[in-house]
C-alpha positions as CSV (number, residue, x, y, z in Angstrom):
1,M,89.5,-59.5,27.2
2,S,90.1,-59.2,30.4
3,V,88.1,-57.1,33.2
4,M,89.2,-53.9,34.4
5,R,89.0,-52.8,38.4
6,T,86.9,-50.1,38.8
7,H,88.2,-49.4,42.5
8,A,91.8,-47.4,43.0
9,P,94.3,-50.1,44.0
10,E,94.3,-48.4,47.5
11,V,91.1,-49.4,48.2
12,S,91.8,-53.2,47.8
13,G,94.9,-52.9,50.2
14,S,97.8,-53.5,48.4
15,R,99.4,-53.1,44.3
16,P,98.4,-55.6,42.6
17,P,101.1,-57.0,40.1
18,R,98.9,-57.0,37.6
19,V,100.9,-55.0,34.7
20,R,102.8,-58.0,34.4
21,E,100.0,-60.5,33.6
22,Q,98.5,-57.5,31.1
23,A,101.9,-57.6,29.7
24,R,102.1,-61.5,29.6
25,E,98.4,-61.8,28.1
26,V,99.2,-58.4,25.2
27,L,102.2,-60.6,25.0
28,L,100.3,-63.5,24.0
29,L,98.1,-61.8,21.6
30,M,101.1,-60.7,19.9
31,A,102.4,-63.7,19.5
32,F,99.6,-65.4,18.2
33,S,98.6,-62.9,15.9
34,A,102.3,-62.7,14.3
35,A,102.4,-66.8,13.8
36,V,98.6,-66.6,12.0
37,S,100.3,-63.8,9.9
38,V,102.9,-65.8,9.1
39,G,100.7,-68.7,8.4
40,C,98.8,-66.8,6.3
41,A,102.0,-65.5,4.2
42,L,103.5,-69.5,4.1
43,L,99.4,-70.6,2.6
44,L,99.5,-67.4,0.2
45,V,103.7,-68.6,-0.9
46,L,102.5,-72.7,-1.1
47,T,99.5,-71.8,-3.4
48,H,101.1,-69.8,-5.6
49,L,104.0,-71.9,-6.1
50,A,101.8,-75.0,-6.5
51,S,99.8,-73.0,-9.1
52,G,103.1,-72.1,-10.9
53,S,104.1,-75.1,-11.4
54,G,100.5,-76.7,-12.7
55,R,100.9,-74.8,-15.6
């Protein structure tokens, strides 16, 4: 994860667009997590179908 700054934004001079970067990181993490979940579900379904047809 990213490191948070410990000083206030006023100290650095200007407010950086850090919120957008954090939102982008969170969205990427959510998309990756959803892709892994869908992949696991597909793998389970495929193994279930493969074991069912082998009987």
